[in-house]
N, C-alpha and C positions, 0 to 999 in steps of 0.2 A: 504493500500500500504506500503510495507516494505521500510525503509529508508536505503540507501546505504551510509555508511560513507567513504568518500574518504581516501585512505591511505596516510600517511605522506611521503612527498618527502624529502630525506635527502642526504647530500653530502657523497660520497663514501670515504672510507679510502684511503690514498695516495698509500699504497702498493697494494691495489686492482686495483687502477687506472693504475698503472705501468704494472701490469701483464696482464690486459685486453689490454692495448695499445700496448703491445709487438706483438700481432697478427695483428696489423693494418698496412697496407702497403700504402694505398691511402686514398684520401679524400672520404667521404661517399657519398656526393651529386655530382654526375657526370652530371646529367641532370634532367629536371623537373619530369620525371617518377620516378627517385630514391627518390626525395623528397616526392612525393605523396605516394609512397609505405610505407615510414616510417610513414607518417601522418595517413594513413589508418590503419596501425597496431596499432598505438597509440589509435585510436578511438575504435578498436576492444578490446584492452586491457582495455579500460575504461568502458566496458560493454554496449556499445551503440547498439541499434537495428535499428537505421536509420542513414544513412550517405548521405550527399549531397555534391557534388563536383562541383566547378565552375572554369573554366580555360579560359584564354584569350591569344591569340597568342602562342598556344602550351604550356601554363604554364609559359612562359618567362615574360610576362607582369603581369599576375595575376594567382595565384594558391590559391584557397580557399577551405577549407574542414570544414564542420559543422556536429556535431554529437549530440546525445542526451544521452551521457554517464554521468558518475558521476561528471564530471567537475574537476576543480583545485581549491584548497583552496586559499583564499586571502593571507594567510600567506606564501604560497609556490610560489607565482607569481614572487617575486624578483629573485629567483634562477632557475626558471623553464627552462630558456634557457642557463644556464651555463653547461659546459662539465661535464659529469659523475655525474649528479644529476638524481636520479631515485627512484621510489617507489617499484621497482620490485626485487631489489638485494641489499644485505648488505655486503656479504663477497664472496671471490672468489669461495669457495666451493659450493655456491648456484647455480653456473652454471650447476652443475651436475644434478640438479632437476628443472631447469628453464622450465616453461610451458607457459610463455607469449611470445608475438611476439618480444617485445623489452626488453633490460636489461642493455645496456651500459649507457643510458642517454646522447646520443650524437646527436640524430636526430635534435631536435630543435636548439641545439647549432650550428650544422653545417649549418643549413638553415639560422640562424640569421647572420652568418658571410658572406653570399653571397646574402642576400635579406633584404628588409625592412619587418619586421615581426610585425603583430598585433594579439594579443590574446584577445578574449572576452570569458569569462567563467562564469558559474554559477553552484554552487552545489545545490542539492535539498533542503538543509536546509537554504540556503541563501535567504535573502529578495530581493536582486538585483544581477545583474551581475557586473563584473568588467572587464575593458579594459585596456590594457597596450601595449606599443610599445617597440620593442627590436632591438638592433644592436650589433653585436659582442658579443652576449651572455648576454648583460647588458640591464637594463631598460634605455630607453631614452625618453625625452619629445616628445610629438606629434608635438609641434612647439617650436621654440627657445623662451626661457624665461618662459616656462611653467614647471610645476613639472613633474618629471618622474614617480611618484608613480601611481599605478593602480587607475583608476577612476571609481566610481560607474556609472552604466548605465542600461538601460533596456535590457533584454535578456532572452532567454529560457534556460531551464536546459541543461547542456552540454557545449561543447567547440567549438568555431569557431576560426580557425587559418587561417590568410591571409598572404601570402608571395608575395610581389610585387617586380617587377624589378629584377628577379632572375639573378644572376651573373652580377649585375650592376657594381661591382668593380673588375671583373675578365675579362678583355677585350679579352684575347685570348680564353677563354671558350665561352664567348658570341658570338665571331666571328665564332667559330666552329659550334655553334648551329644556323645555318642560315636558316633552313627550319622549320618554326612553324608547318606545316602540319605533318612532320615526328615525331616531338615531341608529337603532339596530338595523333597520332596513337599509339605511345608507351604508352601514358597515358591510352588510351582506352584498350590496352592489359592488363595493370595492373588492371584496374577497373573490366574488364571482368573476370579475373581469380578469384579475391576475391568475386565478385558477385555470381559466380557459387559455390564456396566453402562455402559461407555463405548465403544460400538462405533465412534464417530468417531475414537477415538485408536488409531492403528495402530502396529505395530512389527514388526521382523524378528528372528526368533530360531530356534534349532534345535528347541526343544520346543514353544513357543507362538508362533504368528504369526497376527495378525489383520489384516484389511484395514480401512482407514479408511472404505471405502465400504460396509462390512457393517452389518447391523442386529442387534438383540438375538438374534433367532431364528437368524440366520446364525452368530453366534458360539457360541450354544448347540450348534448342529449340529456345528460344527467342534471344539469343546472337550469336549463331552459325548457326541457321537455322534448319528447319525440316529435311533437307537432312542428317544432322548429327544425330539428335535425333532419327529418325526412324530406324537407324541402330545400336543403342547402345545395348550392352550386359552388364548386371549388375553383378559385381563380388564382393563378400564379404567373407573374410576369417579371421580367428583368429589363430595365431600360438603361443600357450602357451609356447612351448619350447624355441622359439626365443624372446618371449616377445613383440610381435607387432601385430596390427590389420591392415587389409587392406580393403579399399572399393574403387571400381573403376567403371567407366563407360567407356567402350572401344567399338570401332566400330568393326563390323564384316568384313568379306572379301568382302562384297558388296561395301563398302565405301573405297575410296582411293584418295588422293590428292598429289600434288607435294611436300608439306612441312609437316613435322611432327608437329602436334599440341599436345604438352604435357603439361598438367596442373598438376604439381607435388606439393603436399603439405605434409610436414612432421611436425607433431604436429601442424597442422593448419597454418603453415607458408609457403608461396610460396617460393620455393627454386629450385636449380638446382643440379642434381647429375648425372655426366656423366656415371657412371657405370650402373645405372638404365636405363638411356636413351639408352645406347648401347644394353642392354639386350632386351628392348622392340623392338628396330629396328631389332635385330636378329630374334626374334620370328615372326614378321610380314613379314620379307623378304621371308619366305617360303609360305606366304599366298597371298601376293599382287603382282601385276605386277611390273616389275623392274622399279625403279625410283619413286615409289609412296609410300605414308606413311599414317598412320591412325590418328585418333583423340583419345587421351587417357587422361582421368581425373583420377588421382590416388591420394588417400589420405591415408597416413600412420600415425598411432598412435604408437609411439615407446617409450619405457621407456626413459625418458630424460637423464638418466645416460649413455645411449648407443649412444647419439647423440652429436656430436661436432659442435656447432653452431658458435664458435669463430674462424672461419677459414677466413672469408672475412669481410671487414669493413661494407659492406651493408647486411651481413647475407644472401647473395644470394646463396652461396654454403654451403653445409652441408656434413660432413663426418659421416660414420657409423662404427667407429672402433670397437664397441662392438659386432656387429652382421653382420659380412661380408657375411653371407649366405642369408641375406634378398633379395638382387637383384635376386639370383638364384631362390628362392621360388616365387617371383613375376613373373618371366619369365615362370616358369613351370606352374603356374596357368593360365596365359594368353594364353599359347599355348594350353592347354586343353580346354579352353573356346572358343577360336577363331575358332575351327574347325566347319565347316558347315555341316549340314545334307545333303545328296545327293540331296534331293528335294528342298533345298534352294540355291544350287549353281547356279550362273548365268554363263553360258558357252559362252556367246556372249559379245562383247564389242561394245557399242553404238557408239564409236568414230572410229571404224574400217571401212574402205572402202572395197568395193568388186571390182574385176577386171573389171566388166562391166561398172563401173563408167567411165572408160576411153575409152570405145569402140567408142563413138561418140565425143571424145574430139576435134578432128579436123574437124569433119563433123557431127554436132549435128542433122542435118536434112537429114537423108539418103534418097537417091533416087535410083531408078532402071533404068538401061540404057534402058530397053525395055519399060518403062512406058511412056505414053504420058505426055507432059508438062502440068502443071496446067494453066488454063486460068483465074484464079481469084486471082493470087498472087498480093498483094498490099502493103506488109509490107517490110520495111528495117529498121534496128535498128542502133542507134549510141549512144555510151556511152564513149569510150576511144580512143586510137590511131588507125588510119586506118590500121596500120601494123598488128593488131591483128584481122583483118576482116576474116570472114569465107564465101567464095563465093560458092554458090550452084545454081543450076538451079531454085530452088524454091524461096529462099529468100536471098537477099544480105545483110549480116550482117557487118556493120562497127561500131566500138565502139569509143566513145569519151565522155568527160564530157561537158555538156551544160554549167554548171557553175563551175568555178574552186574553189569550196568551199568544205572543208573537213568535215564540221559539218553542220547538218541541221539548218536552221534559225528557231527561235521559233516564234510562233504567239499565242497571248492570247486566241483567240477563239478555236484554235486547242488544246491548253492545256486543255481547259474545256472538250472537247470531249474525250481526252486521259484518263481523270480521270474515264470515264465510264468502262474502261477495268480493270478487277480485276483478280488476280491470283487464280487459283484453282488447284485441284489435277491433272486435265488434263494437266496443264502446265508442271508439273514434268514428266508426262508420255511421252509427246512429246519431251521434252528437252533431255531425256536420252533413247530414243527408238532405237531399231534396226529394220530396214526395212526387211520384209520377202518376200512379193510378192504382186502383184496386183491380186485380185480375178476377177474383171471385170473392166468396164470402170469407176466405181464410188467407188468401195470398194477395200481396201487393208488390208493386215495382217501386224501387227507390234508386236514386243516383247518388254516388259518393265520388267526388273528384271526376275521374274519367271512366268510372266503372258503373255498370248497371247490375242491380241485385234483385233477386226474387226473394221475398221475405214472407215467412209464415207468421203473420202478426197475431194469430190466436195463441201460439206458444210463447212468442215474445211478450205479449201483453200480460200473460199470467206472471211471468218473472218481473215485469214492470210493477204490477200491482203488489206483488210480494215485497218488493223493495220499498214501495211507498208506505205499506203498512209498517215496516220497520222504522223508516225515517220519521213518520208522523205519529209514532207510538204515543198514546195518551194525549194526543193533541188533534183529534179528528173533528171535522164538521159532522153534521148529522143528516141522514136521509130518513125522514119520518114516513112510516107506512100510513097511507090514507085511512086504512082501517086495520085494527090489530089482527095479526095472523096467529092462529092457534098452533103452537109448536107440535102438539100431539097430533092434530089433524094433518099438518104438513108432513110429519114423519110417516104417518100412515099412507099418504099418497106416494111417498118415495118407496116405501116397502112394497106396496102393491105393484109399482112399476118394476121393481127388482124381481118380484115373484113372477111376473109375466115373462120376464126375460130369462128365468131359470137361474138367477144368481144367488138365491137364498139356500143355505145348507139345509139338509133334510132334517136333522135334529136341531131344532131351534125353539126358543120360547115363542109364545104367541105374539103376533104383531102388535096386539093391543098392549101387552106387557112391555115390549121393547119401546113402543112410542111413549108409554107412561114413564118408564125409567129415564129415557132421554130428556123428556120434559122436566121431570123432577130434578135431574142433575143440572140442567141449565138454569132453572129457577134458583137452585141453591148457590149458583155461582154468578147470579145476576149482578151483584155489586161490582165484582171484579171485571165482568164483561163491559159494564157501563163505564167504569173508570178508565180502563185501558183501551177499549175498542169502540166506545160510543154505541154499544148494542144494548138497548133498553129492553128489559123483559119484566112483565108485570108478575105479581104474586100468583095470579091464576093461570100462568103459563102461556101468555101471549107475547109474541115478538112485536115491539113497537117501533124499533128503528134499526138502521144499519149505519156504519161509518161512511162518511163521504171521503173517498180516496182521490177523486179527481173532480174539480169543480165543473158542474154541468153534465157529468157522466152518471148514468144510472145503469145498474146491472139488469140482465134479463130476468124478469119476474119468474119465469118458469123454472129457473134453477134453484129457487128458494127451498123447496122440499128436500132435494138431494143435499143441499148445503147443511140444513139442520140435521139430517140423518148422519152425514159424515162428521159433523161437529160433535155428535154424541158418541160415535163409534171409532173414529180415526184419530182423535186427539188424546194424548197422554195427559190426563188431568192430575196425575199424582206428582209429577216433577215440573217445577216452574219453567225451566228453560225449554224443554220439549213441548210443554203446554203452549207457551207463547208462539213458538215456531209453528206448531200444528195449526193454531188458530189463524196465524198469518197466511199459511198455505191454503187453508180452506177459504178464507176471504179472497185470496188471489184467484181461486178457481171460480167463485161465483161472479167476480168482477171481470174476468178475462173476456175478450171479445168472442162472442158466439152469435151467429145469426138467429133472428127470431123464428119460432116454429110457425109453419103455415097452417094455423088452426082457425083462421077467420076467412072472410071473403078475400078475393084476389086483390081488390082495390085497397082494403085495409092492410093486407100483408105488404103491398107495395109501399104504402106510407111508412110502415114500421121498418121495412128493409132500407128505404132511403135514409131514415133516421139513423139506422145502425151504421151504414157506410159513412154518413156524415160524421158520426162520433169517432169512427176509426181514423178518418183523414185529419180532422180538425181538433181532436182532443188527444187521442192515443199517440199518434206519430209525433206531434209537437212535444208531448211530454217526454218521449224517448230522447229528445235532444238535450234535455237538462236534468232529468231525474233518473236516468238509467245507466247502470254499469253492468255490462254483460259479464256474468260469472264464468269462470273457467269450466265449470261443470256443463254449462250449456254448449260450449264449444267442443270439449273433449268427447262428450257423448254424441255430439252431432244430432241432437234430438230432432227427429223428423226432417232433417235437412232444413232447419229453420231459416238459414240464409244461404242462398246459392248465387254465385256469380254467373251472370248470363253473357255479358259482353263487356268489352273495353274499347275505347277509341283507338288505342294502338293496334289492336287486332283488326278492327274494322278498316282502319286506314290501309293495312296491308292488302285488303281485298278490293276496296273501292278507290284507294289512293286520293281520297278527298274527305273532308269532314263538313 
């Protein structure tokens, strides 16, 4: 193993100090994220390959960074926190060739003026580490009466810097930074940028963790999500005439969000350059919908003599006086790269509504004046104010909230069931799909990006409603039955149907006893069912209400008898977790999309059938975009081929050679 000799830290000449300080207008450390950026850059300059960061209260209470770099020599520790002490610069002319992140020697000094700083460091040739405390750039004793000199201690190779009580002596600044969560988000942004640009530098943390074996795209996928990584285009160019190299990961025209995500690095330093930013936005303005922006990671390696880094005290802004044509070259290369082939262009917007969405807005359950009235209407729903009710001859809809709670209450057992739901590729398809049409009563066509899929929405909707039951547990609206439904009579209807189909065992209690037992069991658990699932059951065994799982959606009434039978026979009422899961599954079965039975006149059936298809297109499929996470079990089992890819533009282009 080669030994890295730490460079000597020396005090800058006063003339150099004055010339550097001439470009400084403000204090370097404005907030915790600024301090952390300086410390990360110091760790990178120290040759570290692993960096660990710990913060508390958004970095205001505690900000700690530990690396495995070359460390600081014991002899340099007394001056390491003084202004303009650095190992990276000797004279002003060195700025023209500076290739390190830092060069002024002000970061630690600035931090020590507004925080209690502790440095623990060990060089590879040292037998032990040394720890020292600093304030206002000077060594201070850890406790009154003790020596301020660095003390030997145990430690790993590298440096650990701890800053506590940031801005403890600047009351106005401390008061301005009153939201630790906002400061923490700024810290995450800084760490994310450097983690992507330095994929070989790993670390272990609760919120951000990257592997030293990862590359730039891997880290973008981990930190920004697969929705970004899957749409990236790699650009790499070298311009000898201008003396710079460019490497970029930019999103194509399929990806667009409300805010521009620009990760700009010049000579491996995270900076801002408004000229480059405007050029990028101008290029994408012709490719993306109005008001949307791309994700761009851009790394430039430019001859240091053409870069002016001494513009801003924090080195956040950089000028390129030597090569003004660089932004133009960047923009021209991005424009040529971002054009999509015809077969990759997505010509639909998953967020766009169609006019027929509003056809039944005031009358979601259309009826025909010549059609006879239904004789089995039993549902009326309530979830919000009665002024928003929709009155029809079929169903009286009045809406209100049964509970005035805005967030669902949590339950430990339900949390365990929720963990069984896992995200898959199907989740992304449903979240960003465009509805095409219903093929029949159980199948529909949807488009995702450039692919066309056939979906069994009957199976998918059952899983959707199961997840809605779990997420809205103990916080449902209520669907009131227009007249009480006798549980015992409903169970008898279901048993008769099962008997006709030959599904009842030979040796079985009488149907009357079974129906009575189920009714008694549900009445005994009426309080629990009402509290958790908004299912109201009267003392005389009548079902009064069902939970509202989806606003405006009502289940098929004919499924109620089988629902009550299965509720009494298929649910494990003895154990709490299986009980809740079983009830959720049965509710999902009664609410899942099934076409109405043709038990009335053709005209009345047509009205019900139109209502059913309208609910599928305008209630169920839109809900899949925001409330659905496809579980791995649905994919692994390939239940009923619930999602089948029919065609893609790339395949069609090979045949027709046009789109």
